[in-house]
matplotlib code that plots the C-alpha trace (Angstrom):
import matplotlib.pyplot as plt

x = [-58.8, -58.5, -61.1, -60.1, -59.6, -61.5, -63.3, -61.6, -62.1, -64.6, -62.6, -61.1, -64.1, -65.7, -62.2, -62.9, -66.6, -65.2, -62.7, -65.1, -67.4, -64.0, -63.7, -67.8, -66.6, -64.3, -66.5, -69.0, -66.4, -65.1, -68.8, -70.2, -67.5, -69.5, -73.0, -71.6, -69.0, -72.0, -72.9, -68.7, -68.5, -71.5, -69.9, -66.9, -67.4, -70.7, -72.6, -76.9, -78.9, -79.3, -75.9, -75.0, -78.2, -76.4, -73.4, -75.1, -76.5, -73.7, -71.5, -75.1, -74.9, -71.4, -71.8, -74.8, -72.4, -69.1, -71.9, -71.9, -68.6, -66.9, -70.0, -68.6, -64.7, -64.9, -67.5, -64.5, -60.8, -61.7, -61.7, -58.1, -56.2, -59.7, -61.1, -58.4, -57.5, -60.5, -60.6, -57.1, -58.6, -61.8, -59.7, -57.7, -60.2, -61.3, -57.9, -58.1, -61.4, -59.5, -57.7, -60.9, -61.5, -64.3, -67.8, -66.1, -63.2, -65.8, -68.3, -65.3, -63.4, -67.3, -68.0, -64.6, -65.3, -69.1, -67.3, -64.8, -66.7, -69.3, -66.3, -66.9, -70.1, -70.0, -67.1, -67.9, -71.3, -69.5, -67.3, -70.3, -72.3, -69.2, -68.5, -71.3, -74.0, -77.8, -78.8, -76.0, -76.1, -77.8, -75.7, -72.8, -74.7, -74.8, -71.5, -70.7, -73.8, -73.4, -69.4, -71.6, -73.0, -69.6, -68.0, -71.6, -70.6, -66.9, -67.5, -68.8, -67.6, -64.1, -65.6, -66.8, -63.1, -61.2, -63.8, -62.5, -63.4, -60.8, -62.2, -61.4, -60.5, -62.8, -60.0, -57.3, -60.6, -61.4, -56.8, -56.8, -59.8, -58.8, -55.4, -57.1, -58.2, -53.8, -54.1, -57.5, -55.4, -52.2, -54.7, -56.9, -53.3, -52.1, -55.2, -56.6, -53.5, -53.4, -56.3, -55.8, -59.0, -62.4, -63.2, -63.2, -66.1, -67.8, -69.8, -69.5, -68.3, -69.6, -73.9, -76.2, -77.6, -80.6, -83.1, -82.5, -85.5, -88.9, -87.6, -91.3, -90.9, -87.2, -88.9, -90.7, -87.7, -85.6, -88.8, -89.0, -85.1, -85.3, -88.3, -87.0, -83.7, -85.0, -87.5, -84.7, -81.8, -84.6, -85.3, -81.6, -79.6, -82.4, -81.7, -78.0, -77.3, -79.7, -80.0, -77.3, -79.0, -82.0, -81.6, -79.2, -81.5, -85.0, -84.7, -82.6, -80.2, -76.2, -73.8, -72.2, -75.5, -76.4, -72.1, -73.7, -76.9, -75.8, -73.5, -76.3, -78.2, -75.7, -75.4, -79.0, -78.9, -75.8, -77.9, -81.0, -78.3, -77.1, -80.8, -81.8, -79.2, -79.1, -83.8, -83.4, -80.7, -83.4, -86.5, -85.1, -83.9, -87.0, -88.5, -89.3, -88.3, -85.1, -87.2, -90.0, -88.0, -85.9, -89.8, -90.7, -88.0, -88.0, -92.0, -90.8, -87.8, -90.2, -92.8, -90.4, -88.8, -92.7, -91.9, -90.6, -94.5, -94.8, -90.6, -91.6, -94.3, -92.2, -90.2, -87.0, -86.9, -86.6, -89.7, -88.1, -84.9, -86.4, -87.8, -85.5, -83.5, -86.5, -86.0, -82.8, -83.1, -85.5, -83.4, -80.9, -81.9, -83.6, -80.4, -79.2, -82.6, -82.1, -78.7, -79.5, -82.6, -80.6, -77.5, -80.4, -80.7, -77.1, -73.5, -71.7, -72.9, -73.5, -71.0, -73.3, -76.0, -74.7, -74.0, -77.6, -79.6, -76.4, -76.8, -80.8, -80.6, -78.5, -79.5, -83.2, -82.5, -79.6, -82.1, -84.3, -81.4, -81.4, -84.8, -84.7, -82.6, -84.8, -87.4, -85.9, -84.3, -88.1, -90.4, -87.9, -89.1, -87.9, -90.6, -92.8, -89.7, -88.7, -92.1, -92.8, -89.0, -89.8, -93.0, -91.1, -89.6, -93.1, -94.0, -90.5, -92.1, -95.7, -93.8, -91.4, -94.9, -97.1, -94.1, -91.0, -92.7, -92.2, -92.6, -90.4, -88.2, -88.3, -88.4, -85.5, -83.4, -85.0, -83.4, -79.4, -79.6, -80.9, -78.1, -75.7, -76.8]
y = [-69.2, -67.6, -69.1, -72.0, -72.8, -76.3, -77.3, -80.0, -83.6, -85.2, -87.2, -84.0, -82.4, -84.9, -85.7, -81.6, -82.4, -85.3, -82.6, -80.7, -83.6, -83.8, -80.0, -80.5, -83.3, -81.3, -79.3, -80.7, -82.9, -79.1, -78.0, -81.0, -82.6, -79.3, -81.6, -84.7, -83.6, -81.1, -82.8, -83.4, -79.9, -78.6, -80.4, -79.3, -76.0, -75.5, -74.4, -75.4, -75.5, -71.9, -71.0, -74.3, -72.4, -69.1, -71.1, -72.3, -68.7, -66.8, -69.8, -69.1, -65.3, -65.3, -67.8, -65.5, -63.2, -64.6, -65.5, -63.0, -61.5, -64.6, -64.8, -61.1, -62.6, -65.4, -63.4, -61.1, -62.6, -66.1, -69.8, -71.0, -69.3, -67.9, -71.7, -72.9, -69.3, -70.1, -73.8, -73.3, -70.5, -72.5, -75.3, -73.4, -72.3, -75.9, -76.8, -74.1, -75.1, -78.0, -75.1, -73.4, -73.0, -70.5, -70.3, -66.8, -68.5, -71.4, -68.1, -66.9, -70.1, -71.3, -67.8, -67.2, -71.1, -70.1, -67.0, -68.4, -72.0, -70.4, -69.8, -72.9, -73.2, -69.5, -71.3, -74.8, -74.1, -71.4, -74.2, -76.7, -74.0, -73.5, -77.4, -78.5, -78.4, -78.1, -81.6, -82.5, -79.9, -81.6, -84.7, -82.9, -81.1, -84.1, -85.0, -82.2, -81.7, -85.2, -85.0, -82.9, -87.3, -88.5, -85.9, -86.3, -89.6, -89.9, -87.9, -89.6, -92.8, -91.0, -89.2, -93.2, -94.0, -91.7, -90.8, -91.7, -91.6, -88.6, -85.0, -82.9, -85.7, -84.3, -81.8, -83.8, -84.6, -80.7, -80.8, -83.9, -82.9, -79.3, -80.4, -82.5, -79.8, -79.0, -82.4, -81.2, -77.8, -79.9, -82.3, -78.7, -77.6, -80.6, -80.5, -76.7, -75.1, -72.1, -69.2, -66.1, -64.3, -66.5, -70.4, -73.1, -74.2, -76.3, -74.1, -72.7, -69.1, -69.0, -70.1, -68.0, -65.6, -66.9, -64.1, -62.9, -62.8, -60.0, -58.1, -59.9, -63.1, -62.4, -61.1, -63.6, -66.8, -64.3, -64.8, -68.7, -69.0, -67.3, -69.1, -72.5, -71.7, -70.6, -73.5, -76.1, -74.8, -74.6, -77.7, -79.5, -77.5, -78.2, -81.8, -81.3, -79.6, -81.3, -84.6, -86.1, -84.3, -85.3, -88.8, -88.9, -86.7, -86.8, -90.6, -91.9, -93.4, -93.9, -91.5, -94.4, -95.8, -91.6, -91.5, -95.2, -93.9, -90.4, -91.8, -94.2, -90.9, -89.3, -92.7, -92.4, -88.8, -89.4, -91.9, -89.6, -86.5, -88.8, -90.6, -87.4, -86.2, -89.8, -89.4, -85.9, -87.6, -90.6, -88.3, -86.3, -89.1, -90.4, -87.8, -85.2, -81.9, -81.2, -77.8, -80.4, -83.6, -80.8, -80.4, -84.0, -85.2, -81.6, -83.0, -86.3, -85.2, -82.6, -85.1, -87.6, -84.7, -84.9, -87.9, -85.6, -84.9, -89.3, -89.1, -86.7, -89.0, -92.4, -93.1, -94.7, -97.9, -99.8, -97.4, -94.4, -95.1, -96.4, -92.4, -91.3, -92.8, -92.1, -88.7, -88.1, -89.4, -86.6, -83.6, -83.3, -84.5, -81.3, -79.8, -80.7, -79.5, -76.0, -75.4, -76.1, -74.0, -71.7, -71.8, -71.2, -67.3, -65.4, -67.2, -63.9, -63.0, -66.5, -66.1, -63.0, -64.8, -68.0, -65.4, -63.4, -66.9, -68.0, -65.4, -65.6, -68.7, -68.5, -65.3, -66.6, -70.2, -67.9, -67.1, -71.2, -72.2, -70.9, -70.3, -74.2, -74.7, -72.0, -74.8, -77.7, -75.9, -75.2, -78.1, -80.7, -81.8, -81.7, -82.8, -80.2, -78.7, -82.2, -81.7, -78.3, -78.0, -81.4, -79.7, -76.5, -77.7, -78.4, -74.5, -74.3, -76.9, -75.3, -71.7, -73.0, -74.9, -71.6, -68.9, -69.6, -70.7, -74.2, -73.2, -70.3, -72.6, -75.5, -73.2, -71.4, -75.0, -75.9, -72.5, -73.1, -76.8, -75.2, -73.0, -74.7, -77.4]
z = [61.4, 58.1, 55.4, 53.9, 50.4, 50.7, 52.7, 55.4, 55.4, 57.6, 59.6, 60.9, 61.2, 63.7, 65.4, 66.4, 67.3, 69.8, 71.2, 72.1, 73.5, 75.0, 76.7, 77.8, 79.8, 81.9, 82.2, 84.1, 86.1, 87.8, 88.1, 89.0, 91.6, 94.2, 94.0, 95.0, 97.7, 98.7, 102.4, 103.1, 102.4, 103.7, 107.5, 107.5, 106.3, 108.4, 105.7, 105.6, 102.1, 101.7, 101.8, 99.0, 97.3, 97.5, 96.2, 93.2, 92.3, 92.6, 90.1, 87.8, 87.9, 86.9, 84.0, 82.6, 82.8, 81.3, 78.4, 77.6, 77.7, 76.0, 73.1, 72.1, 72.3, 70.2, 67.4, 67.8, 68.2, 67.0, 69.3, 68.9, 71.8, 74.2, 73.9, 75.8, 77.7, 79.5, 80.0, 82.2, 83.6, 84.8, 85.8, 87.7, 89.8, 90.5, 91.9, 93.6, 95.9, 97.3, 99.4, 100.5, 104.3, 104.7, 102.8, 101.2, 99.7, 98.4, 97.2, 95.2, 93.9, 92.6, 91.4, 89.7, 88.3, 87.1, 85.0, 82.8, 82.4, 80.5, 78.3, 76.9, 75.2, 72.8, 71.4, 71.3, 69.6, 67.2, 66.6, 65.7, 63.7, 61.4, 60.4, 59.8, 58.1, 59.3, 58.4, 60.8, 63.3, 66.2, 65.6, 65.9, 69.6, 70.6, 70.7, 72.0, 74.7, 76.0, 77.1, 80.6, 81.1, 81.0, 82.7, 85.4, 85.0, 85.7, 88.9, 91.0, 90.6, 90.5, 94.3, 95.5, 94.5, 96.3, 98.8, 102.7, 106.0, 107.7, 106.9, 104.3, 101.7, 99.2, 98.4, 96.7, 94.5, 93.0, 92.9, 91.2, 88.6, 88.0, 86.9, 83.6, 81.4, 80.5, 78.9, 76.5, 75.7, 74.3, 72.3, 70.8, 69.5, 67.8, 66.0, 65.3, 64.0, 62.2, 63.1, 62.9, 61.7, 62.4, 62.2, 59.1, 57.7, 55.1, 53.9, 50.4, 49.8, 46.0, 47.1, 47.1, 50.0, 51.1, 52.1, 55.9, 57.9, 58.5, 61.5, 62.8, 62.3, 63.8, 67.1, 67.6, 66.7, 69.9, 72.2, 71.7, 72.1, 75.6, 76.4, 75.5, 77.3, 80.0, 80.7, 80.0, 81.7, 85.0, 85.1, 83.6, 86.8, 89.3, 88.9, 88.6, 91.4, 94.1, 92.1, 95.2, 98.5, 97.1, 97.4, 100.0, 102.7, 100.7, 100.1, 102.6, 100.4, 101.7, 100.4, 98.1, 96.5, 95.4, 94.0, 92.2, 91.3, 90.3, 88.0, 86.1, 86.5, 84.3, 82.0, 80.9, 80.2, 77.7, 76.1, 75.6, 74.3, 71.7, 70.9, 70.4, 67.3, 65.9, 66.2, 64.3, 61.3, 61.1, 61.0, 58.5, 56.4, 55.8, 54.3, 57.8, 57.6, 59.3, 61.6, 62.3, 62.9, 65.7, 67.4, 67.5, 69.3, 71.7, 72.3, 73.7, 75.4, 77.2, 78.2, 79.7, 82.0, 83.4, 84.6, 87.6, 89.1, 89.3, 90.7, 93.4, 94.7, 94.2, 97.4, 97.8, 95.5, 92.1, 90.8, 91.4, 90.0, 86.4, 86.3, 87.9, 83.9, 82.4, 83.6, 82.7, 78.7, 78.2, 80.0, 78.1, 75.1, 74.2, 74.2, 71.4, 69.4, 70.7, 70.1, 66.5, 66.8, 67.9, 65.3, 62.9, 63.4, 62.8, 61.1, 62.1, 65.8, 67.1, 69.8, 70.8, 70.7, 72.3, 74.9, 75.4, 75.1, 78.3, 79.8, 80.0, 81.0, 84.1, 85.1, 85.3, 86.8, 90.0, 91.7, 92.0, 94.0, 97.0, 96.8, 96.4, 99.3, 101.5, 101.0, 101.6, 105.4, 106.1, 104.9, 104.7, 101.7, 97.7, 96.3, 95.4, 93.1, 91.8, 90.5, 89.0, 87.3, 85.4, 83.6, 82.6, 79.3, 77.9, 77.9, 75.6, 73.4, 72.7, 72.5, 69.9, 67.7, 67.9, 67.5, 65.5, 61.6, 60.9, 57.2, 56.8, 58.8, 56.3, 53.5, 54.1, 54.3, 51.1, 49.6, 51.6, 50.1, 46.2, 46.3, 47.9, 45.2]

ax = plt.figure().add_subplot(projection="3d")
ax.plot(x, y, z, "-o")
ax.set_aspect("equal")
plt.show()
C-alpha cells in the first residue's frame, strides 16, 4: 500500500494483527493435520517412521526454499495480493492431501504445502514491523504467533470428533480444514483495501533517521539471528511433528487421549506466547530497556524448554503432562522475542531477511526428521531426541547475550524514540 498521509487508527492496526493471528491459525491447521493423523495415514499407506520423517524433511526443505522466494517477493510487490494468494495455494494443497493414495502423492502434497505455507511469515512479519513501533512489536508478534497454538488446539479436537473406525476417515478432515482458508481471504480484502506500492506504516516519515549499524556489529547480529532461529525451530518443530506419536508409541496413550492432550499442550503454548509479549511490555514499562526485556523473557522460556531432559525420563502420568505443558509454554514463547529481534535490522528488506532466516531454520531442521524417525525405528525410543531438542534454545540465548550488542541496541532505541518525539 502507498504510504498514507496519516497514521492508521489503533483499532484498525490491532484488527489487522488479529487477521494475522487467524492466518497463522489456518496455516497450522493445514500443517498439523498430518501429525495428528500420522498413525492412521501410516497404516493406510503402509509407511514406517523413517518415511514419515522424510515427509517432514521435504516439507521443511520446501518451506525453506519458499521463504527465500516469498521473502523477496513480499519486499518487491507488497502483501495485499501476495498474502491471500499463498494462503489460497496452501489451502488447495491441504485439501488435495485428502485424495492421495500413495507415499509419492502424499510427498508431493506435503512438499507443495510447505512451499506455499512459507509465504505466510514474510508477509505477516513485514506487516507487523510496519504497523507497530518497537515497544509494541513483541506483543504484536505474540498475537501473530499465538495462532500456531490455536490451530494446533483446534486440529486434534476436530479430528477426535470426525475420525471413525472406518479406514480413510482422516481424508475428509484434510478436505474440510483445507477449505477454511477461503473465509480468511474475504476478510483480508474487506480490511486491507489499498496497496499498490507498499504497506501501511505508523512511522512518521519526517523523523530523523537513526545512524546505520557498523558492518562488524551487523554481521554479529546476523550470526545471532541464524543461531537463534535454528535452535528454537529445531526444538519447536521436533515436538510439533512428533508429539502425538511420542504420546501414543513412546508413552502408551490411546489415540483419543493423545489427541485430547495435544490440544491441552497447545493451549499451554498459546498462554506462553501471549505471556511472553505481555511480560516484555511489563518489563519495559517498569524501566528495563526493550532489548533486555526481550532477552530476559527469552531466557525464561529457554529454561522451560530444558524440562525436556526430565520429560525424557518421566513415565506416562500427571507429572509427564505437567512437564509437557510447561515445556510448551516456553517453546512457543521464544518466537515473539526472536521475531522482534529480527525486525530491528532492516525495514526496507524485512521480507528478504525473514525469508533468509526462514530458509536457515527449515534447512537446518529438515534432515533432523528422518534421522529422528530412523532412530525411533532402530531403538523404539523417543527419549534421547526429546531430551536434546529442548536444550537447544539455551544455545541461542547465550549467543544473543554475547554477540548482539545490548548497549548499542538500547542506545539506538533511545535515539529512535527521541527523534520520533
